[in-house]
C-alpha positions as CSV (number, residue, x, y, z in Angstrom):
1,X,-11.0,-19.3,8.4
2,X,-9.7,-23.2,9.4
3,X,-6.3,-22.6,10.3
4,X,-3.8,-24.4,12.1
5,X,-2.0,-22.9,15.1
6,X,1.1,-24.6,13.5
7,X,1.1,-23.7,9.8
8,X,4.0,-22.0,9.7
9,X,3.1,-20.6,6.0
10,X,2.9,-16.7,5.9
11,X,-0.8,-17.1,6.0
12,X,-0.5,-19.1,8.9
13,X,1.9,-17.3,10.6
14,X,-0.2,-14.0,9.7
15,X,-3.7,-15.1,10.7
16,X,-2.9,-15.6,14.1
17,X,-0.4,-12.6,14.6
18,X,-2.4,-10.0,12.6
19,X,-4.9,-8.0,14.8
20,X,-8.9,-10.1,13.5
21,X,-10.9,-7.5,15.6
22,X,-9.8,-4.6,14.0
23,X,-9.6,-6.1,10.6
24,X,-13.3,-7.4,10.9
25,X,-14.0,-3.4,11.6
26,X,-12.4,-2.3,8.7
27,X,-14.2,-5.1,6.6
28,X,-17.1,-4.2,8.0
29,X,-16.5,0.0,7.1
30,X,-15.9,-1.9,3.5
31,X,-19.4,-3.5,3.4
32,X,-20.7,-0.1,4.7
33,X,-19.0,1.9,1.6
34,X,-20.8,-0.6,-0.6
35,X,-24.1,-0.4,1.0
36,X,-23.9,3.3,0.8
37,X,-23.0,3.5,-2.7
38,X,-26.5,1.3,-3.4
39,X,-28.0,4.0,-2.0
40,X,-26.3,7.3,-2.5
41,X,-24.6,6.8,-6.3
42,X,-27.6,6.0,-8.8
43,X,-29.0,9.7,-8.6
44,X,-25.9,11.6,-8.7
45,X,-24.9,9.4,-11.5
46,X,-28.1,10.3,-13.4
47,X,-27.8,13.5,-12.2
48,X,-24.1,14.3,-13.5
49,X,-23.7,11.4,-16.1
50,X,-27.3,10.7,-17.8
51,X,-29.7,8.5,-16.5
52,X,-28.8,5.5,-18.7
53,X,-25.3,5.8,-16.2
54,X,-27.2,5.2,-12.9
55,X,-25.0,1.9,-12.0
56,X,-22.1,3.6,-13.6
57,X,-20.3,5.0,-10.2
58,X,-21.2,2.0,-8.3
59,X,-19.7,-0.7,-10.5
60,X,-16.8,1.7,-10.1
61,X,-16.4,2.0,-6.1
62,X,-17.3,-1.7,-6.4
63,X,-13.9,-2.3,-8.3
64,X,-12.1,0.0,-5.6
65,X,-13.5,-1.1,-2.8
66,X,-12.6,-5.0,-3.9
67,X,-9.4,-3.6,-4.5
68,X,-8.6,-1.3,-1.0
69,X,-9.7,-4.6,0.9
70,X,-7.0,-6.9,-1.0
71,X,-3.9,-3.8,-1.1
72,X,-5.4,-4.0,3.0
73,X,-4.4,-7.4,3.1
74,X,-1.4,-7.8,1.5
75,X,0.4,-5.0,2.7
76,X,-0.5,-6.1,6.3
77,X,1.9,-9.4,5.3
78,X,4.6,-7.1,5.9
79,X,7.4,-7.3,8.6
80,X,8.2,-3.2,10.3
81,X,11.6,-2.9,8.4
82,X,9.6,-3.8,5.1
83,X,6.4,-0.7,6.0
84,X,9.3,1.2,6.6
85,X,11.1,0.8,3.5
86,X,8.1,0.8,1.4
87,X,6.6,4.2,3.1
88,X,9.6,5.7,2.2
89,X,10.0,4.9,-1.1
90,X,5.9,5.7,-1.6
91,X,6.9,9.1,0.4
92,X,9.3,10.0,-2.7
93,X,6.9,8.7,-5.3
94,X,4.1,10.5,-3.9
95,X,5.6,13.5,-3.1
96,X,6.7,14.0,-6.7
97,X,3.3,13.2,-7.8
98,X,1.8,15.9,-5.9
99,X,4.4,18.4,-6.9
100,X,3.4,17.3,-10.4
101,X,-0.2,18.0,-10.0
102,X,1.2,21.7,-10.0
103,X,2.0,21.6,-13.7
104,X,0.8,18.6,-15.7
105,X,-2.6,18.3,-13.2
106,X,-6.2,19.6,-13.9
107,X,-8.3,22.1,-11.7
108,X,-11.3,21.1,-10.2
109,X,-14.1,23.7,-8.0
110,X,-10.3,26.2,-7.4
111,X,-7.7,23.4,-6.4
112,X,-5.1,21.7,-8.7
113,X,-4.9,18.2,-6.7
114,X,-5.3,16.0,-9.5
115,X,-3.5,13.8,-12.4
116,X,-5.2,12.3,-15.5
117,X,-3.6,8.8,-16.7
118,X,-4.6,7.1,-19.9
119,X,-7.2,4.0,-19.1
120,X,-7.3,4.7,-15.1
121,X,-8.9,7.8,-14.5
122,X,-7.4,10.5,-12.5
123,X,-5.6,10.2,-9.4
124,X,-5.0,12.6,-6.4
125,X,-1.5,11.8,-5.3
126,X,-1.5,13.9,-2.0
127,X,-4.1,11.0,-0.4
128,X,-1.3,8.6,-0.7
129,X,1.3,11.0,0.6
130,X,-0.5,10.7,4.0
131,X,0.0,7.7,5.5
132,X,3.9,7.1,3.6
133,X,4.3,10.7,5.3
134,X,3.1,9.7,9.0
135,X,5.3,6.9,8.4
136,X,8.6,8.3,7.5
137,X,8.1,10.7,10.0
138,X,7.7,8.3,12.8
139,X,11.1,6.6,11.4
140,X,13.0,10.0,11.7
141,X,11.4,11.3,15.0
142,X,12.4,7.5,15.8
143,X,15.8,7.0,14.5
144,X,16.9,10.6,16.4
145,X,16.6,9.0,19.6
146,X,17.8,5.9,19.1
147,X,20.8,7.2,17.8
148,X,21.4,9.9,20.7
149,X,20.9,7.0,22.7
150,X,23.7,4.5,21.1
151,X,26.1,7.5,20.9
152,X,25.0,8.4,25.3
153,X,25.5,4.4,25.6
154,X,29.1,4.6,24.0
155,X,30.3,7.4,25.8
156,X,30.6,10.0,22.8
157,X,31.2,14.1,23.2
158,X,28.0,15.8,24.2
159,X,27.7,17.4,21.1
160,X,27.2,14.4,19.2
161,X,24.3,13.4,20.8
162,X,22.9,16.3,20.5
163,X,23.7,16.5,16.9
164,X,21.5,13.1,17.0
165,X,18.7,14.3,19.0
166,X,18.5,17.7,17.0
167,X,18.9,16.6,13.2
168,X,16.9,13.9,13.0
169,X,13.7,15.9,14.4
170,X,14.5,18.7,12.3
171,X,14.8,16.2,8.8
172,X,11.3,15.8,9.5
173,X,9.9,19.6,10.0
174,X,11.7,20.2,7.0
175,X,9.6,17.1,5.2
176,X,6.4,18.7,6.9
177,X,7.3,22.2,5.5
178,X,8.2,21.1,1.6
179,X,4.8,18.7,2.0
180,X,2.9,22.1,3.1
181,X,4.1,24.5,0.7
182,X,2.6,21.7,-2.0
183,X,-0.9,21.3,-0.6
184,X,-1.0,25.2,0.4
185,X,0.1,25.9,-3.5
186,X,-3.0,23.7,-3.9
187,X,-4.8,24.3,-2.1
188,X,-5.4,21.8,-0.3
189,X,-5.6,23.5,3.5
190,X,-7.8,20.8,4.9
191,X,-5.2,17.8,3.8
192,X,-2.8,20.5,5.0
193,X,-4.8,20.8,8.6
194,X,-4.7,17.2,8.8
195,X,-1.0,16.5,8.0
196,X,0.3,19.0,10.5
197,X,-2.4,17.5,13.2
198,X,-1.2,14.1,12.8
199,X,3.0,15.3,12.9
200,X,1.9,17.4,16.3
201,X,0.3,14.3,18.2
202,X,3.9,11.9,16.8
203,X,5.8,14.8,18.5
204,X,3.5,15.1,21.3
205,X,3.6,10.7,21.7
206,X,7.7,11.3,21.4
207,X,8.2,13.0,23.9
208,X,10.8,15.6,22.3
209,X,11.9,18.8,24.0
210,X,8.6,21.0,24.9
211,X,10.1,24.2,23.5
212,X,9.9,22.3,19.8
213,X,6.3,21.0,20.3
214,X,5.3,24.3,21.3
215,X,7.3,26.0,18.3
216,X,5.1,23.2,16.1
217,X,1.8,24.0,18.1
218,X,2.4,27.6,17.7
219,X,3.2,26.7,13.9
220,X,-0.2,25.1,13.5
221,X,-1.8,27.7,15.1
222,X,-0.5,30.9,13.0
223,X,-0.9,28.6,9.3
224,X,-4.8,28.6,10.5
225,X,-5.4,32.1,11.2
226,X,-2.9,33.5,8.5
227,X,-5.3,31.1,6.4
228,X,-8.3,32.5,7.2
229,X,-7.1,36.2,6.3
230,X,-4.9,35.1,3.1
231,X,-6.6,32.3,1.7
232,X,-10.5,33.1,0.3
233,X,-11.9,30.1,0.2
234,X,-11.2,29.3,3.4
235,X,-12.6,32.6,5.1
236,X,-15.5,32.1,3.2
237,X,-16.1,28.7,4.9
238,X,-15.1,29.9,8.1
239,X,-17.8,32.7,7.6
240,X,-20.8,31.0,6.3
241,X,-20.5,28.5,9.2
242,X,-20.1,31.3,11.9
243,X,-22.8,33.3,9.2
244,X,-25.3,30.6,7.2
245,X,-27.1,33.5,6.0
246,X,-24.0,34.6,4.3
247,X,-23.6,33.2,1.6
248,X,-24.7,29.7,-0.4
249,X,-25.3,27.4,2.6
250,X,-27.6,25.0,0.5
251,X,-25.7,21.6,0.5
252,X,-25.4,22.0,4.5
253,X,-29.0,23.0,4.9
254,X,-29.9,20.1,2.7
255,X,-27.8,17.8,5.0
256,X,-29.2,18.5,7.7
257,X,-32.7,18.4,6.8
258,X,-31.4,14.7,5.2
259,X,-30.6,13.8,9.0
260,X,-33.9,15.2,10.5
261,X,-35.9,13.3,7.9
262,X,-33.8,10.4,8.8
263,X,-34.7,10.6,12.4
264,X,-34.0,7.3,14.6
265,X,-34.6,4.3,11.8
266,X,-34.4,6.3,8.8
267,X,-36.5,6.1,5.8
268,X,-35.4,3.1,4.9
269,X,-33.4,2.3,1.9
270,X,-33.6,3.6,-1.3
271,X,-36.5,5.8,0.3
272,X,-34.6,9.0,1.1
273,X,-35.6,12.1,-1.0
274,X,-33.1,15.0,0.6
275,X,-30.2,12.9,-1.1
276,X,-31.7,13.8,-4.5
277,X,-30.9,17.1,-4.0
278,X,-27.1,16.9,-2.4
279,X,-24.8,17.3,-5.1
280,X,-21.9,15.5,-3.4
281,X,-24.4,13.4,-1.6
282,X,-22.2,10.0,-2.9
283,X,-19.0,11.9,-1.1
284,X,-18.2,14.1,0.8
285,X,-22.1,13.9,2.5
286,X,-22.7,10.3,2.8
287,X,-23.3,10.3,6.5
288,X,-25.9,12.8,5.5
289,X,-27.7,9.9,3.9
290,X,-27.0,7.4,5.8
291,X,-29.0,9.4,8.1
292,X,-31.9,9.7,6.1
293,X,-31.9,5.9,5.0
294,X,-31.1,4.2,8.0
295,X,-31.2,6.7,10.9
296,X,-29.6,7.7,14.0
297,X,-28.6,3.6,14.0
298,X,-26.7,3.9,10.9
299,X,-25.0,6.5,11.7
300,X,-23.9,5.4,15.4
301,X,-22.6,1.9,14.0
302,X,-20.5,4.0,12.1
303,X,-19.2,6.0,14.6
304,X,-18.8,3.0,16.9
305,X,-16.7,1.1,13.9
306,X,-14.7,4.0,13.7
307,X,-13.9,4.8,17.3
308,X,-13.2,1.1,17.9
309,X,-10.4,1.1,15.7
310,X,-8.6,4.1,16.9
311,X,-9.0,3.2,20.8
312,X,-7.8,-0.5,19.6
313,X,-5.1,0.4,18.2
314,X,-4.0,2.7,20.8
315,X,-4.3,0.5,23.3
316,X,-2.6,-2.6,21.7
317,X,0.6,0.0,21.4
318,X,0.7,0.5,25.3
319,X,2.3,-2.6,24.9
320,X,5.0,-2.0,22.7
321,X,8.5,-1.1,23.3
322,X,9.9,-0.2,19.4
323,X,9.1,3.3,18.9
324,X,9.2,3.8,15.1
325,X,6.0,1.5,15.6
326,X,4.6,3.3,18.1
327,X,4.7,6.7,16.4
328,X,3.9,5.0,12.9
329,X,0.8,3.2,14.3
330,X,-0.2,6.9,16.3
331,X,0.4,8.7,13.0
332,X,-2.1,6.4,11.2
333,X,-4.5,6.4,13.3
334,X,-4.4,10.4,14.0
335,X,-5.1,10.3,10.3
336,X,-8.0,7.7,10.3
337,X,-9.5,9.5,13.3
338,X,-9.4,13.1,12.1
339,X,-10.3,12.2,8.7
340,X,-13.9,10.2,9.6
341,X,-13.9,13.4,12.2
342,X,-14.0,15.9,9.9
343,X,-16.3,14.2,7.6
344,X,-18.8,13.5,9.8
345,X,-18.6,16.8,11.9
346,X,-18.8,18.5,8.6
347,X,-22.1,16.8,7.7
348,X,-23.9,18.0,11.1
349,X,-22.6,21.4,11.0
350,X,-20.2,21.2,13.5
351,X,-17.4,22.5,11.9
352,X,-16.6,24.3,9.0
353,X,-17.4,22.4,5.9
354,X,-14.6,20.5,4.3
355,X,-14.7,18.4,1.5
356,X,-13.1,15.1,3.0
357,X,-14.4,11.7,2.1
358,X,-15.4,9.5,4.9
359,X,-12.7,6.6,5.0
360,X,-13.7,3.3,2.9
361,X,-17.7,4.6,3.3
362,X,-17.6,7.6,0.6
363,X,-17.1,7.4,-3.4
364,X,-13.4,7.6,-4.6
365,X,-10.8,5.7,-5.7
366,X,-7.7,7.3,-4.7
367,X,-9.3,8.0,-1.3
368,X,-10.4,4.8,-0.5
369,X,-7.0,2.8,-1.8
370,X,-4.8,5.4,0.3
371,X,-6.9,4.4,3.1
372,X,-6.7,1.1,2.8
373,X,-2.6,1.1,2.2
374,X,-2.9,3.6,5.4
375,X,-4.8,0.6,7.1
376,X,-2.7,-2.2,5.6
377,X,0.3,-0.7,7.5
378,X,-1.6,-0.2,10.7
379,X,-2.5,-4.1,10.9
380,X,1.2,-4.6,9.7
381,X,3.0,-2.3,12.4
382,X,0.2,-3.9,15.2
383,X,0.7,-7.9,14.1
384,X,1.9,-9.4,17.6
385,X,6.0,-10.2,17.0
386,X,7.8,-12.3,19.3
387,X,6.9,-16.0,21.1
388,X,3.3,-14.4,21.8
389,X,0.7,-14.8,18.8
390,X,-2.5,-15.6,20.4
391,X,-4.9,-12.8,20.0
392,X,-5.4,-10.7,22.8
């Protein structure tokens, strides 16, 4: 891309300040998403929609991927202050829509997580809530520390400093509690655990009082234990993971067969056969399709791309002095990496199965666009600011 360093336009400034290596890795994942839809979607479309519609899911996903790449680049143009405001508005809107799923949403596989819109199809609002919530939580945690420091510097009474230090984190906890109640009601326990885990990571990085961190950690553990005993579908999945003979383990059995069938080099593009028996080959188990048709090599490349994005993002934060940027980027990276881990580990039967997409690679409009939104905010927050604009 021939853009001069002296180009002072919005595009020119963006090109020389954005992390181009991370951008390239994310675009590579989007490209792999297209490749995997070529491999996985025709058989699923023929089985679910009809033999004459084998290319329908692929065509829809291509549109979603193009929209995702565009959205990611557009959001990455924003300055940190605009990212904060955008996330605040997005969090409110996504929270209202997620709450609306409990009233006017439609139910699929025992869960009420989606809204139907005329001409637009279905949408899962909680997917968009995740990245916005991470940024808003970062803003509240950082604002508490900044306000407390400002009060202390001005010589204000000790009580005021403690009040600022406590009230902002309490607001973040309250927001998390509201989200937790809504997600539990849908129910979407997997997404709830991701949201809680991301918040715990932000608390750790923020260096808040260890008592608050311990309380949050205990609450997370209690949530997991309580879900096992109170939610039948969670208990069923955990029991099935510990003892595959205790229930229907068809999908995970076929997933492991797909990896074994592919071996090191894979069966070749379009040559997979086990994938045709996987009901969710295009979404939750797309990693198994990659293993069967392209083998261990492509699986390792996919894993390396996710690790690269997370590790490089964290390394860029080492020189960052703005606590809000550090916490927001940490939350977005933790979310991105954790979602990828859950999907791949579920496919390999390393953890109980969870219906969670592989970022940019699995089929799904809401998921792809929400991840693009989060990664666009990450690119915006990690752009170089100040006199030095050259990429590291």
